[in-house]
N, CA, C and O atoms as CSV, one atom per row, in Angstrom:
chain,resi,resn,atom,element,x,y,z
A,1,MET,N,N,30.534,-1.310,14.230
A,1,MET,CA,C,29.941,-2.653,14.722
A,1,MET,C,C,30.659,-3.836,15.387
A,1,MET,O,O,30.163,-4.552,16.257
A,2,GLY,N,N,32.026,-3.961,14.810
A,2,GLY,CA,C,32.905,-4.911,15.354
A,2,GLY,C,C,32.342,-6.306,15.013
A,2,GLY,O,O,31.464,-6.460,14.165
A,3,LYS,N,N,32.993,-7.497,15.847
A,3,LYS,CA,C,32.708,-8.625,15.418
A,3,LYS,C,C,33.379,-9.494,16.915
A,3,LYS,O,O,34.456,-9.149,17.401
A,4,THR,N,N,32.704,-10.409,17.381
A,4,THR,CA,C,33.138,-11.393,18.430
A,4,THR,C,C,33.479,-12.412,17.735
A,4,THR,O,O,32.934,-12.742,16.682
A,5,ILE,N,N,34.657,-13.144,18.420
A,5,ILE,CA,C,35.075,-14.340,18.034
A,5,ILE,C,C,35.250,-15.160,19.248
A,5,ILE,O,O,35.888,-14.733,20.210
A,6,GLU,N,N,34.632,-16.472,19.225
A,6,GLU,CA,C,34.906,-17.321,20.344
A,6,GLU,C,C,35.884,-18.457,20.131
A,6,GLU,O,O,35.687,-19.220,19.185
A,7,THR,N,N,37.009,-18.647,21.001
A,7,THR,CA,C,38.002,-19.563,20.760
A,7,THR,C,C,38.014,-20.654,21.977
A,7,THR,O,O,37.603,-20.327,23.090
A,8,HIS,N,N,38.411,-21.710,21.762
A,8,HIS,CA,C,38.200,-22.998,22.880
A,8,HIS,C,C,39.890,-23.692,23.018
A,8,HIS,O,O,40.112,-24.788,23.532
A,9,SER,N,N,40.854,-22.867,22.495
A,9,SER,CA,C,42.156,-23.292,22.724
A,9,SER,C,C,43.079,-22.073,22.089
A,9,SER,O,O,42.726,-21.257,21.237
A,10,ALA,N,N,44.610,-22.205,22.874
A,10,ALA,CA,C,45.256,-21.419,22.575
A,10,ALA,C,C,45.690,-21.175,21.082
A,10,ALA,O,O,46.047,-20.108,20.583
A,11,GLN,N,N,45.559,-22.593,20.393
A,11,GLN,CA,C,45.910,-22.369,18.896
A,11,GLN,C,C,44.800,-21.750,18.046
A,11,GLN,O,O,45.026,-21.356,16.902
A,12,GLU,N,N,43.548,-21.667,18.648
A,12,GLU,CA,C,42.487,-20.976,18.023
A,12,GLU,C,C,42.475,-19.438,18.176
A,12,GLU,O,O,42.146,-18.633,17.305
A,13,THR,N,N,42.896,-19.164,19.448
A,13,THR,CA,C,43.285,-17.634,19.620
A,13,THR,C,C,44.214,-17.323,19.059
A,13,THR,O,O,44.113,-16.155,18.684
A,14,TRP,N,N,45.413,-17.926,18.698
A,14,TRP,CA,C,46.627,-17.531,17.824
A,14,TRP,C,C,46.116,-17.541,16.526
A,14,TRP,O,O,46.718,-16.700,15.859
A,15,GLN,N,N,45.177,-18.190,15.813
A,15,GLN,CA,C,44.577,-18.194,14.591
A,15,GLN,C,C,43.775,-17.080,14.431
A,15,GLN,O,O,43.693,-16.563,13.317
A,16,ALA,N,N,43.072,-16.560,15.531
A,16,ALA,CA,C,42.165,-15.298,15.306
A,16,ALA,C,C,43.298,-14.267,15.358
A,16,ALA,O,O,43.027,-13.268,14.691
A,17,GLY,N,N,44.428,-14.232,15.932
A,17,GLY,CA,C,45.372,-13.207,15.703
A,17,GLY,C,C,45.911,-13.302,14.226
A,17,GLY,O,O,46.049,-12.300,13.524
A,18,TYR,N,N,46.187,-14.497,13.832
A,18,TYR,CA,C,46.876,-14.540,12.705
A,18,TYR,C,C,46.067,-13.927,11.593
A,18,TYR,O,O,46.590,-13.185,10.762
A,19,GLU,N,N,44.722,-14.254,11.582
A,19,GLU,CA,C,43.590,-13.893,10.420
A,19,GLU,C,C,43.539,-12.176,10.462
A,19,GLU,O,O,43.230,-11.468,9.504
A,20,MET,N,N,43.917,-11.711,11.796
A,20,MET,CA,C,43.631,-10.034,11.845
A,20,MET,C,C,45.208,-9.579,11.435
A,20,MET,O,O,45.327,-8.461,10.935
A,21,GLY,N,N,46.029,-10.133,11.564
A,21,GLY,CA,C,47.367,-9.873,10.903
A,21,GLY,C,C,47.506,-9.883,9.435
A,21,GLY,O,O,47.986,-8.960,8.777
A,22,LYS,N,N,47.003,-11.113,8.921
A,22,LYS,CA,C,46.931,-11.064,7.404
A,22,LYS,C,C,46.241,-9.813,6.750
A,22,LYS,O,O,46.758,-9.214,5.806
A,23,SER,N,N,44.892,-9.414,7.382
A,23,SER,CA,C,44.455,-8.167,6.796
A,23,SER,C,C,45.010,-6.911,7.237
A,23,SER,O,O,44.647,-5.915,6.613
A,24,ALA,N,N,45.796,-6.769,8.164
A,24,ALA,CA,C,46.261,-5.422,8.741
A,24,ALA,C,C,46.907,-4.361,7.970
A,24,ALA,O,O,47.622,-4.752,7.048
A,25,CYS,N,N,46.820,-3.280,8.126
A,25,CYS,CA,C,47.134,-2.288,7.175
A,25,CYS,C,C,48.038,-1.256,7.914
A,25,CYS,O,O,47.708,-0.948,9.059
A,26,GLY,N,N,49.366,-0.585,7.254
A,26,GLY,CA,C,50.175,0.217,7.754
A,26,GLY,C,C,49.240,1.314,8.484
A,26,GLY,O,O,48.134,1.619,8.037
A,27,GLY,N,N,49.886,1.965,9.840
A,27,GLY,CA,C,49.320,2.992,10.395
A,27,GLY,C,C,48.307,2.613,11.248
A,27,GLY,O,O,47.658,3.501,11.800
A,28,GLN,N,N,48.016,1.282,11.486
A,28,GLN,CA,C,46.921,0.780,12.624
A,28,GLN,C,C,47.404,0.847,13.943
A,28,GLN,O,O,48.612,0.681,14.110
A,29,VAL,N,N,46.706,1.052,14.870
A,29,VAL,CA,C,47.094,0.961,16.156
A,29,VAL,C,C,45.928,-0.101,16.720
A,29,VAL,O,O,44.740,0.150,16.512
A,30,ILE,N,N,46.322,-1.246,17.413
A,30,ILE,CA,C,45.634,-2.432,18.015
A,30,ILE,C,C,45.549,-2.210,19.341
A,30,ILE,O,O,46.645,-2.338,19.886
A,31,THR,N,N,44.696,-1.936,20.047
A,31,THR,CA,C,44.793,-1.955,21.451
A,31,THR,C,C,44.229,-3.358,21.980
A,31,THR,O,O,43.140,-3.773,21.584
A,32,LEU,N,N,44.947,-4.007,22.811
A,32,LEU,CA,C,44.848,-5.211,23.488
A,32,LEU,C,C,44.414,-5.206,24.935
A,32,LEU,O,O,45.215,-4.765,25.759
A,33,ILE,N,N,43.307,-5.619,25.314
A,33,ILE,CA,C,42.992,-5.459,26.810
A,33,ILE,C,C,42.602,-6.970,27.067
A,33,ILE,O,O,42.019,-7.698,26.264
A,34,GLY,N,N,42.979,-7.263,28.175
A,34,GLY,CA,C,42.487,-8.533,28.859
A,34,GLY,C,C,43.366,-8.809,30.105
A,34,GLY,O,O,44.500,-8.333,30.148
A,35,ASP,N,N,42.812,-9.670,31.262
A,35,ASP,CA,C,43.641,-9.966,32.172
A,35,ASP,C,C,44.798,-10.773,31.978
A,35,ASP,O,O,45.148,-11.299,30.922
A,36,LEU,N,N,45.419,-10.832,33.193
A,36,LEU,CA,C,46.655,-11.832,32.881
A,36,LEU,C,C,46.111,-13.112,32.514
A,36,LEU,O,O,45.030,-13.623,32.804
A,37,GLY,N,N,47.341,-13.647,31.623
A,37,GLY,CA,C,47.053,-14.969,31.316
A,37,GLY,C,C,45.760,-15.200,30.406
A,37,GLY,O,O,45.410,-16.356,30.171
A,38,VAL,N,N,45.223,-14.384,30.019
A,38,VAL,CA,C,44.084,-14.419,28.973
A,38,VAL,C,C,44.389,-14.836,27.621
A,38,VAL,O,O,43.510,-15.229,26.855
A,39,GLY,N,N,45.653,-14.757,27.299
A,39,GLY,CA,C,46.111,-15.031,25.834
A,39,GLY,C,C,46.661,-13.762,25.029
A,39,GLY,O,O,47.046,-13.901,23.868
A,40,LYS,N,N,46.683,-12.777,25.541
A,40,LYS,CA,C,47.050,-11.473,24.787
A,40,LYS,C,C,48.301,-11.808,23.936
A,40,LYS,O,O,48.320,-11.541,22.735
A,41,THR,N,N,49.464,-12.460,24.641
A,41,THR,CA,C,50.595,-12.850,23.983
A,41,THR,C,C,50.354,-13.529,22.684
A,41,THR,O,O,50.727,-13.190,21.561
A,42,VAL,N,N,49.540,-14.719,23.122
A,42,VAL,CA,C,49.323,-15.873,22.171
A,42,VAL,C,C,48.671,-14.997,20.938
A,42,VAL,O,O,49.216,-14.958,19.835
A,43,PHE,N,N,47.534,-14.348,21.215
A,43,PHE,CA,C,47.117,-13.621,20.023
A,43,PHE,C,C,48.139,-12.790,19.150
A,43,PHE,O,O,48.079,-12.703,17.924
A,44,THR,N,N,49.179,-12.133,20.038
A,44,THR,CA,C,50.011,-11.299,19.247
A,44,THR,C,C,50.881,-12.144,18.654
A,44,THR,O,O,51.440,-11.700,17.651
A,45,GLN,N,N,51.130,-13.164,18.975
A,45,GLN,CA,C,52.100,-14.214,18.177
A,45,GLN,C,C,51.575,-14.553,16.842
A,45,GLN,O,O,52.275,-14.468,15.833
A,46,GLY,N,N,50.034,-15.035,16.832
A,46,GLY,CA,C,49.413,-15.261,15.958
A,46,GLY,C,C,49.544,-14.063,14.908
A,46,GLY,O,O,50.073,-14.296,13.821
A,47,PHE,N,N,49.101,-12.865,15.194
A,47,PHE,CA,C,49.135,-11.496,14.571
A,47,PHE,C,C,50.298,-11.220,13.963
A,47,PHE,O,O,50.338,-10.610,12.895
A,48,ALA,N,N,51.443,-11.683,14.646
A,48,ALA,CA,C,52.837,-11.228,14.021
A,48,ALA,C,C,53.036,-12.214,12.861
A,48,ALA,O,O,53.500,-11.813,11.794
A,49,ALA,N,N,52.638,-13.707,13.083
A,49,ALA,CA,C,52.913,-14.620,11.904
A,49,ALA,C,C,51.988,-14.203,10.595
A,49,ALA,O,O,52.384,-14.450,9.455
A,50,GLY,N,N,50.742,-13.560,10.851
A,50,GLY,CA,C,50.024,-13.160,9.661
A,50,GLY,C,C,50.618,-11.892,8.943
A,50,GLY,O,O,50.359,-11.542,7.791
A,51,LEU,N,N,51.430,-11.290,9.799
A,51,LEU,CA,C,52.289,-10.311,8.849
A,51,LEU,C,C,53.341,-10.831,8.286
A,51,LEU,O,O,54.048,-10.145,7.548
A,52,GLY,N,N,53.609,-12.130,8.545
A,52,GLY,CA,C,54.848,-12.682,7.752
A,52,GLY,C,C,56.045,-12.628,8.822
A,52,GLY,O,O,57.097,-13.131,8.427
A,53,ILE,N,N,56.037,-12.104,10.085
A,53,ILE,CA,C,57.195,-12.200,11.027
A,53,ILE,C,C,57.694,-13.549,11.442
A,53,ILE,O,O,56.850,-14.350,11.845
A,54,ARG,N,N,58.848,-13.881,11.401
A,54,ARG,CA,C,59.144,-15.247,11.463
A,54,ARG,C,C,59.974,-15.489,12.994
A,54,ARG,O,O,60.097,-16.583,13.546
A,55,GLU,N,N,60.463,-14.256,13.476
A,55,GLU,CA,C,61.085,-14.510,14.784
A,55,GLU,C,C,60.332,-14.626,15.760
A,55,GLU,O,O,59.171,-14.278,15.546
A,56,PRO,N,N,60.596,-15.032,16.880
A,56,PRO,CA,C,60.009,-15.260,18.144
A,56,PRO,C,C,59.558,-13.982,18.697
A,56,PRO,O,O,60.252,-12.980,18.870
A,57,VAL,N,N,57.836,-14.193,19.053
A,57,VAL,CA,C,57.348,-12.749,19.633
A,57,VAL,C,C,57.211,-13.242,21.011
A,57,VAL,O,O,56.786,-14.373,21.244
A,58,ASN,N,N,57.593,-12.345,22.004
A,58,ASN,CA,C,57.249,-12.578,23.457
A,58,ASN,C,C,56.855,-11.112,23.778
A,58,ASN,O,O,57.101,-10.091,23.135
A,59,SER,N,N,56.163,-11.280,24.968
A,59,SER,CA,C,55.697,-9.924,25.487
A,59,SER,C,C,56.799,-9.196,26.108
A,59,SER,O,O,57.534,-9.703,26.956
A,60,PRO,N,N,56.908,-7.962,25.662
A,60,PRO,CA,C,57.880,-6.912,26.053
A,60,PRO,C,C,57.620,-6.250,27.497
A,60,PRO,O,O,57.822,-5.062,27.750
A,61,THR,N,N,57.146,-7.202,28.393
A,61,THR,CA,C,56.753,-6.769,29.824
A,61,THR,C,C,57.950,-5.932,30.433
A,61,THR,O,O,57.648,-5.047,31.233
A,62,PHE,N,N,59.246,-6.130,30.133
A,62,PHE,CA,C,60.078,-5.442,31.151
A,62,PHE,C,C,61.020,-4.500,30.092
A,62,PHE,O,O,61.844,-3.662,30.456
A,63,THR,N,N,60.731,-4.806,28.877
A,63,THR,CA,C,61.319,-3.600,28.104
A,63,THR,C,C,60.660,-2.761,27.443
A,63,THR,O,O,61.199,-1.917,26.728
A,64,ILE,N,N,58.932,-2.926,27.650
A,64,ILE,CA,C,58.038,-2.155,26.962
A,64,ILE,C,C,57.915,-2.232,25.718
A,64,ILE,O,O,56.791,-2.516,25.303
A,65,LEU,N,N,58.806,-2.050,24.914
A,65,LEU,CA,C,58.550,-2.086,23.422
A,65,LEU,C,C,59.721,-3.127,22.836
A,65,LEU,O,O,60.916,-3.156,23.130
A,66,GLN,N,N,58.882,-4.072,21.796
A,66,GLN,CA,C,59.625,-5.051,20.818
A,66,GLN,C,C,59.434,-4.530,19.319
A,66,GLN,O,O,58.336,-4.215,18.860
A,67,VAL,N,N,60.544,-4.482,18.667
A,67,VAL,CA,C,60.046,-4.084,17.275
A,67,VAL,C,C,60.652,-5.231,16.131
A,67,VAL,O,O,61.834,-5.569,16.076
A,68,TYR,N,N,59.754,-5.651,15.398
A,68,TYR,CA,C,59.834,-6.519,14.590
A,68,TYR,C,C,59.747,-5.947,12.905
A,68,TYR,O,O,58.693,-5.531,12.424
A,69,GLU,N,N,60.748,-5.998,12.313
A,69,GLU,CA,C,60.679,-5.445,10.968
A,69,GLU,C,C,60.889,-6.482,9.965
A,69,GLU,O,O,61.184,-6.066,8.845
A,70,ASP,N,N,60.794,-7.828,10.138
A,70,ASP,CA,C,61.188,-8.857,8.916
A,70,ASP,C,C,59.810,-9.323,8.304
A,70,ASP,O,O,59.762,-10.294,7.548
A,71,GLY,N,N,58.548,-8.503,8.703
A,71,GLY,CA,C,57.325,-8.968,7.766
A,71,GLY,C,C,56.916,-7.980,6.882
A,71,GLY,O,O,57.686,-7.113,6.468
A,72,ARG,N,N,55.733,-8.060,6.567
A,72,ARG,CA,C,55.363,-7.221,5.156
A,72,ARG,C,C,54.993,-5.846,5.886
A,72,ARG,O,O,54.740,-4.916,5.121
A,73,LEU,N,N,54.933,-5.613,7.117
A,73,LEU,CA,C,54.954,-4.136,7.742
A,73,LEU,C,C,55.711,-4.459,9.090
A,73,LEU,O,O,55.655,-5.542,9.672
A,74,PRO,N,N,56.358,-3.460,9.455
A,74,PRO,CA,C,56.958,-3.385,10.694
A,74,PRO,C,C,55.870,-3.315,11.893
A,74,PRO,O,O,54.891,-2.572,11.821
A,75,LEU,N,N,56.112,-4.099,12.927
A,75,LEU,CA,C,55.105,-4.578,14.041
A,75,LEU,C,C,55.992,-3.940,15.397
A,75,LEU,O,O,57.057,-4.459,15.734
A,76,TYR,N,N,55.373,-2.678,16.165
A,76,TYR,CA,C,55.846,-2.457,17.088
A,76,TYR,C,C,54.829,-2.677,18.231
A,76,TYR,O,O,53.761,-2.089,18.402
A,77,HIS,N,N,55.493,-3.825,19.107
A,77,HIS,CA,C,54.556,-4.389,20.074
A,77,HIS,C,C,54.814,-3.730,21.630
A,77,HIS,O,O,55.810,-4.070,22.270
A,78,PHE,N,N,54.184,-3.112,21.979
A,78,PHE,CA,C,54.187,-2.306,23.395
A,78,PHE,C,C,53.400,-3.302,24.466
A,78,PHE,O,O,52.384,-3.959,24.240
A,79,ASP,N,N,54.027,-3.239,25.477
A,79,ASP,CA,C,53.407,-3.870,26.937
A,79,ASP,C,C,53.528,-2.795,27.934
A,79,ASP,O,O,54.569,-2.541,28.539
A,80,VAL,N,N,52.423,-2.184,28.073
A,80,VAL,CA,C,52.507,-0.873,29.252
A,80,VAL,C,C,51.978,-1.243,30.586
A,80,VAL,O,O,51.355,-0.475,31.319
A,81,TYR,N,N,52.297,-2.577,30.867
A,81,TYR,CA,C,51.585,-3.076,32.213
A,81,TYR,C,C,52.376,-2.349,33.335
A,81,TYR,O,O,51.807,-1.884,34.323
A,82,ARG,N,N,53.939,-2.260,33.101
A,82,ARG,CA,C,54.520,-1.715,34.037
A,82,ARG,C,C,55.055,-0.242,33.963
A,82,ARG,O,O,56.038,0.115,34.611
A,83,ILE,N,N,54.436,0.490,33.235
A,83,ILE,CA,C,54.901,1.944,33.098
A,83,ILE,C,C,54.124,2.331,34.106
A,83,ILE,O,O,53.066,1.816,34.468
A,84,GLY,N,N,54.848,3.536,34.687
A,84,GLY,CA,C,54.426,4.227,35.847
A,84,GLY,C,C,53.436,5.158,35.451
A,84,GLY,O,O,52.387,5.256,36.087
A,85,ASP,N,N,53.779,6.136,34.042
A,85,ASP,CA,C,52.717,6.934,33.700
A,85,ASP,C,C,53.106,7.071,32.211
A,85,ASP,O,O,54.216,6.671,31.859
A,86,SER,N,N,52.165,7.671,31.225
A,86,SER,CA,C,52.395,8.027,29.888
A,86,SER,C,C,53.353,8.620,29.622
A,86,SER,O,O,53.566,8.669,28.411
A,87,GLU,N,N,54.241,9.242,30.400
A,87,GLU,CA,C,55.516,9.946,29.958
A,87,GLU,C,C,56.373,9.246,29.673
A,87,GLU,O,O,57.198,9.523,28.804
A,88,GLU,N,N,56.363,8.129,30.379
A,88,GLU,CA,C,57.527,6.911,29.823
A,88,GLU,C,C,57.400,6.469,28.549
A,88,GLU,O,O,58.393,5.910,28.083
A,89,LEU,N,N,56.444,6.571,27.864
A,89,LEU,CA,C,56.056,6.185,26.762
A,89,LEU,C,C,56.531,7.196,25.851
A,89,LEU,O,O,57.227,6.870,24.890
A,90,LEU,N,N,56.189,8.491,26.089
A,90,LEU,CA,C,56.718,9.721,25.432
A,90,LEU,C,C,58.264,9.584,25.350
A,90,LEU,O,O,58.865,9.814,24.301
A,91,GLU,N,N,58.724,9.301,26.198
A,91,GLU,CA,C,60.414,9.584,26.175
A,91,GLU,C,C,61.004,8.466,25.441
A,91,GLU,O,O,62.149,8.612,25.013
A,92,ILE,N,N,60.403,7.412,25.244
A,92,ILE,CA,C,60.913,6.047,23.979
A,92,ILE,C,C,60.518,6.351,22.595
A,92,ILE,O,O,60.700,5.530,21.696
A,93,GLY,N,N,59.981,7.509,22.393
A,93,GLY,CA,C,59.684,7.832,21.109
A,93,GLY,C,C,58.114,7.433,20.789
A,93,GLY,O,O,57.985,7.128,19.603
A,94,TRP,N,N,57.158,7.376,21.379
A,94,TRP,CA,C,55.813,6.899,21.337
A,94,TRP,C,C,55.246,7.493,20.083
A,94,TRP,O,O,54.582,6.804,19.308
A,95,ASP,N,N,55.504,8.800,19.864
A,95,ASP,CA,C,54.849,9.295,18.705
A,95,ASP,C,C,55.519,9.018,17.192
A,95,ASP,O,O,54.859,9.152,16.161
A,96,GLU,N,N,56.786,8.654,17.211
A,96,GLU,CA,C,57.275,7.846,15.926
A,96,GLU,C,C,56.677,6.637,15.728
A,96,GLU,O,O,56.590,6.312,14.544
A,97,TYR,N,N,56.192,5.793,16.617
A,97,TYR,CA,C,55.717,4.694,16.529
A,97,TYR,C,C,54.571,4.436,15.894
A,97,TYR,O,O,54.351,3.588,15.029
A,98,VAL,N,N,53.570,5.536,16.570
A,98,VAL,CA,C,52.174,5.473,16.351
A,98,VAL,C,C,51.554,6.350,15.109
A,98,VAL,O,O,50.422,6.244,14.636
A,99,CYS,N,N,52.603,7.246,14.711
A,99,CYS,CA,C,52.438,7.816,13.483
A,99,CYS,C,C,53.219,7.458,12.352
A,99,CYS,O,O,53.389,8.229,11.407
A,100,SER,N,N,53.832,6.000,12.433
A,100,SER,CA,C,54.492,5.730,11.238
A,100,SER,C,C,53.587,4.789,10.293
A,100,SER,O,O,52.394,4.597,10.525
A,101,ASP,N,N,54.128,4.346,9.440
A,101,ASP,CA,C,53.562,3.317,8.401
A,101,ASP,C,C,53.567,1.698,9.131
A,101,ASP,O,O,53.217,0.752,8.425
A,102,GLY,N,N,53.882,1.523,10.220
A,102,GLY,CA,C,53.967,0.227,10.771
A,102,GLY,C,C,52.540,0.114,11.470
A,102,GLY,O,O,51.606,0.903,11.325
A,103,ILE,N,N,52.572,-1.152,12.341
A,103,ILE,CA,C,51.554,-1.248,13.085
A,103,ILE,C,C,51.884,-1.292,14.369
A,103,ILE,O,O,52.970,-1.810,14.633
A,104,CYS,N,N,51.087,-0.795,15.425
A,104,CYS,CA,C,51.250,-0.619,16.804
A,104,CYS,C,C,50.490,-1.562,17.334
A,104,CYS,O,O,49.332,-1.467,16.927
A,105,LEU,N,N,50.697,-2.617,18.231
A,105,LEU,CA,C,49.863,-3.382,18.997
A,105,LEU,C,C,50.418,-3.143,20.428
A,105,LEU,O,O,51.601,-3.177,20.764
A,106,ILE,N,N,49.197,-2.862,21.302
A,106,ILE,CA,C,49.448,-2.327,22.653
A,106,ILE,C,C,48.742,-3.178,23.516
A,106,ILE,O,O,47.516,-3.255,23.442
A,107,GLU,N,N,49.422,-3.852,24.362
A,107,GLU,CA,C,48.983,-4.668,25.482
A,107,GLU,C,C,48.763,-3.727,26.596
A,107,GLU,O,O,49.508,-2.785,26.865
A,108,TRP,N,N,47.489,-4.110,27.337
A,108,TRP,CA,C,47.222,-3.276,28.439
A,108,TRP,C,C,46.972,-1.781,28.267
A,108,TRP,O,O,47.196,-0.989,29.183
A,109,ALA,N,N,46.417,-1.342,26.857
A,109,ALA,CA,C,46.065,-0.063,26.456
A,109,ALA,C,C,45.252,0.761,27.327
A,109,ALA,O,O,45.174,1.988,27.270
A,110,ASP,N,N,44.609,-0.064,28.201
A,110,ASP,CA,C,43.541,0.555,28.913
A,110,ASP,C,C,44.237,1.269,29.931
A,110,ASP,O,O,43.488,2.013,30.563
A,111,LEU,N,N,45.540,1.284,30.327
A,111,LEU,CA,C,46.103,1.752,31.209
A,111,LEU,C,C,46.796,3.239,30.864
A,111,LEU,O,O,47.247,3.997,31.723
A,112,ILE,N,N,46.781,3.498,29.392
A,112,ILE,CA,C,47.327,4.701,28.997
A,112,ILE,C,C,46.027,5.332,28.166
A,112,ILE,O,O,46.188,5.465,26.953
A,113,PRO,N,N,44.849,5.698,28.696
A,113,PRO,CA,C,43.654,6.367,28.220
A,113,PRO,C,C,44.160,7.635,27.412
A,113,PRO,O,O,43.881,7.823,26.228
A,114,ASP,N,N,44.813,8.349,28.064
A,114,ASP,CA,C,45.246,9.827,27.524
A,114,ASP,C,C,45.868,9.578,26.495
A,114,ASP,O,O,45.580,10.369,25.597
A,115,LEU,N,N,46.730,8.692,26.168
A,115,LEU,CA,C,47.645,8.713,24.872
A,115,LEU,C,C,46.730,7.994,23.894
A,115,LEU,O,O,46.809,8.459,22.757
A,116,ILE,N,N,45.979,7.094,24.023
A,116,ILE,CA,C,45.040,6.413,23.033
A,116,ILE,C,C,44.111,7.401,22.713
A,116,ILE,O,O,43.824,7.285,21.521
A,117,ASP,N,N,43.492,8.350,23.259
A,117,ASP,CA,C,42.467,9.118,23.154
A,117,ASP,C,C,42.865,10.364,22.083
A,117,ASP,O,O,42.099,11.090,21.450
A,118,GLU,N,N,44.398,10.346,22.112
A,118,GLU,CA,C,44.902,11.541,21.253
A,118,GLU,C,C,45.276,10.973,19.823
A,118,GLU,O,O,45.542,11.764,18.917
A,119,LEU,N,N,45.295,9.727,19.636
A,119,LEU,CA,C,45.585,9.134,18.401
A,119,LEU,C,C,44.335,9.535,17.312
A,119,LEU,O,O,43.145,9.568,17.626
A,120,PRO,N,N,44.824,9.799,16.102
A,120,PRO,CA,C,43.847,10.089,14.904
A,120,PRO,C,C,42.837,9.326,14.908
A,120,PRO,O,O,42.994,8.145,15.216
A,121,SER,N,N,41.452,9.869,14.536
A,121,SER,CA,C,40.282,9.085,14.413
A,121,SER,C,C,40.402,8.124,13.448
A,121,SER,O,O,40.868,8.469,12.362
A,122,GLY,N,N,40.060,6.935,13.633
A,122,GLY,CA,C,39.999,6.010,12.649
A,122,GLY,C,C,41.124,5.002,12.548
A,122,GLY,O,O,41.130,4.077,11.736
A,123,SER,N,N,42.031,5.236,13.391
A,123,SER,CA,C,43.419,4.520,13.290
A,123,SER,C,C,43.501,3.389,14.581
A,123,SER,O,O,44.449,2.625,14.763
A,124,VAL,N,N,42.396,3.468,15.341
A,124,VAL,CA,C,42.969,2.662,16.517
A,124,VAL,C,C,41.583,1.332,16.442
A,124,VAL,O,O,40.418,1.714,16.335
A,125,THR,N,N,41.852,0.107,16.501
A,125,THR,CA,C,41.076,-0.894,16.455
A,125,THR,C,C,41.203,-1.548,17.739
A,125,THR,O,O,42.332,-1.873,18.107
A,126,GLY,N,N,40.040,-1.823,18.588
A,126,GLY,CA,C,40.212,-2.420,19.904
A,126,GLY,C,C,39.909,-3.706,19.885
A,126,GLY,O,O,38.996,-4.185,19.212
A,127,VAL,N,N,40.826,-4.466,20.786
A,127,VAL,CA,C,40.784,-6.007,20.808
A,127,VAL,C,C,40.560,-6.418,22.426
A,127,VAL,O,O,41.519,-6.275,23.184
A,128,GLU,N,N,39.506,-6.841,22.856
A,128,GLU,CA,C,39.598,-7.310,23.986
A,128,GLU,C,C,39.393,-8.880,24.227
A,128,GLU,O,O,38.578,-9.505,23.549
A,129,ILE,N,N,40.103,-9.443,25.139
A,129,ILE,CA,C,39.910,-10.888,25.524
A,129,ILE,C,C,39.611,-11.361,26.590
A,129,ILE,O,O,40.205,-11.010,27.609
A,130,MET,N,N,38.607,-12.279,26.610
A,130,MET,CA,C,37.953,-12.552,28.140
A,130,MET,C,C,37.832,-13.809,28.349
A,130,MET,O,O,37.448,-14.476,27.388
A,131,LYS,N,N,38.095,-14.464,29.550
A,131,LYS,CA,C,37.645,-15.863,29.839
A,131,LYS,C,C,36.159,-15.794,30.366
A,131,LYS,O,O,35.519,-14.824,30.774
A,132,ASP,N,N,35.780,-17.222,30.222
A,132,ASP,CA,C,34.346,-17.465,30.978
A,132,ASP,C,C,34.712,-18.876,31.393
A,132,ASP,O,O,34.731,-19.743,30.519
A,133,LEU,N,N,35.001,-19.183,32.640
A,133,LEU,CA,C,35.375,-20.244,33.065
A,133,LEU,C,C,34.372,-21.305,32.996
A,133,LEU,O,O,34.654,-22.502,32.944
A,134,GLN,N,N,32.834,-20.674,32.998
A,134,GLN,CA,C,31.869,-21.649,32.879
A,134,GLN,C,C,31.754,-22.353,31.483
A,134,GLN,O,O,30.986,-23.293,31.279
A,135,LYS,N,N,32.502,-21.868,30.639
A,135,LYS,CA,C,32.268,-22.173,29.055
A,135,LYS,C,C,33.736,-23.149,28.796
A,135,LYS,O,O,34.032,-23.674,27.723
A,136,GLY,N,N,34.485,-23.219,29.988
A,136,GLY,CA,C,35.692,-24.090,29.748
A,136,GLY,C,C,36.959,-23.451,30.142
A,136,GLY,O,O,36.906,-22.234,29.964
A,137,PHE,N,N,37.999,-23.836,30.583
A,137,PHE,CA,C,39.414,-23.349,30.957
A,137,PHE,C,C,40.004,-22.619,29.610
A,137,PHE,O,O,40.496,-21.494,29.691
A,138,ASP,N,N,39.936,-23.211,28.573
A,138,ASP,CA,C,40.467,-22.575,27.438
A,138,ASP,C,C,39.675,-21.536,26.389
A,138,ASP,O,O,40.135,-21.065,25.349
A,139,TYR,N,N,38.422,-21.331,26.935
A,139,TYR,CA,C,37.516,-20.700,26.285
A,139,TYR,C,C,37.796,-19.149,26.199
A,139,TYR,O,O,38.022,-18.522,27.234
A,140,ARG,N,N,37.781,-18.561,25.027
A,140,ARG,CA,C,38.158,-16.869,25.152
A,140,ARG,C,C,36.962,-16.440,24.288
A,140,ARG,O,O,36.357,-17.160,23.494
A,141,LYS,N,N,36.721,-15.147,24.571
A,141,LYS,CA,C,35.919,-14.486,23.954
A,141,LYS,C,C,36.666,-13.276,23.412
A,141,LYS,O,O,37.104,-12.467,24.229
A,142,ILE,N,N,36.832,-13.098,22.247
A,142,ILE,CA,C,37.533,-12.087,21.582
A,142,ILE,C,C,36.646,-11.005,21.041
A,142,ILE,O,O,35.814,-11.377,20.213
A,143,THR,N,N,36.675,-9.640,21.382
A,143,THR,CA,C,35.827,-8.750,20.995
A,143,THR,C,C,36.573,-7.716,20.084
A,143,THR,O,O,37.398,-6.974,20.618
A,144,VAL,N,N,36.334,-7.628,18.755
A,144,VAL,CA,C,37.165,-6.636,18.128
A,144,VAL,C,C,36.260,-5.437,17.641
A,144,VAL,O,O,35.221,-5.685,17.029
A,145,SER,N,N,36.611,-4.256,17.882
A,145,SER,CA,C,35.865,-3.168,17.794
A,145,SER,C,C,36.315,-2.617,16.496
A,145,SER,O,O,37.412,-2.863,15.993
A,146,ASP,N,N,35.346,-1.810,15.953
A,146,ASP,CA,C,35.925,-1.037,14.566
A,146,ASP,C,C,36.617,-0.148,14.769
A,146,ASP,O,O,36.466,0.382,15.870
A,147,PRO,N,N,37.513,0.343,13.987
A,147,PRO,CA,C,38.389,1.510,14.046
A,147,PRO,C,C,37.390,2.599,14.398
A,147,PRO,O,O,36.248,2.625,13.938
A,148,ASP,N,N,37.991,3.685,15.418
A,148,ASP,CA,C,37.194,4.762,15.988
A,148,ASP,C,C,36.845,5.695,15.115
A,148,ASP,O,O,36.170,6.658,15.479
């Protein structure tokens, strides 16, 4: 079934991530989809805070992966926007991360459907963030799908 959350500020988008992070369980994969500048990193910062991670969280656009281990569960934050193909992820140990007891949060997951489709059933929760300028510059519609 999933759920839809409407936010009207970056703080509310952060809070939506925070609430999701508070209830996250080990072994989850969160696919995060949305256009540039829609708030994926703000959502992720809230999610990390919900896990109890205190260090600064930034988008790993140029490093592909950031690892945060100071929360109640490890967070493996992927940004696959700049990868050439899925093989690059396999080379950095993709399987070790997605099959761990930590949580993988993957920005731009729609760019690697082959790898996402191979993940175990029930482990993937989709999050899509969309703007609607008719509802305001800071409006976001966050759609969370149930684990597949």
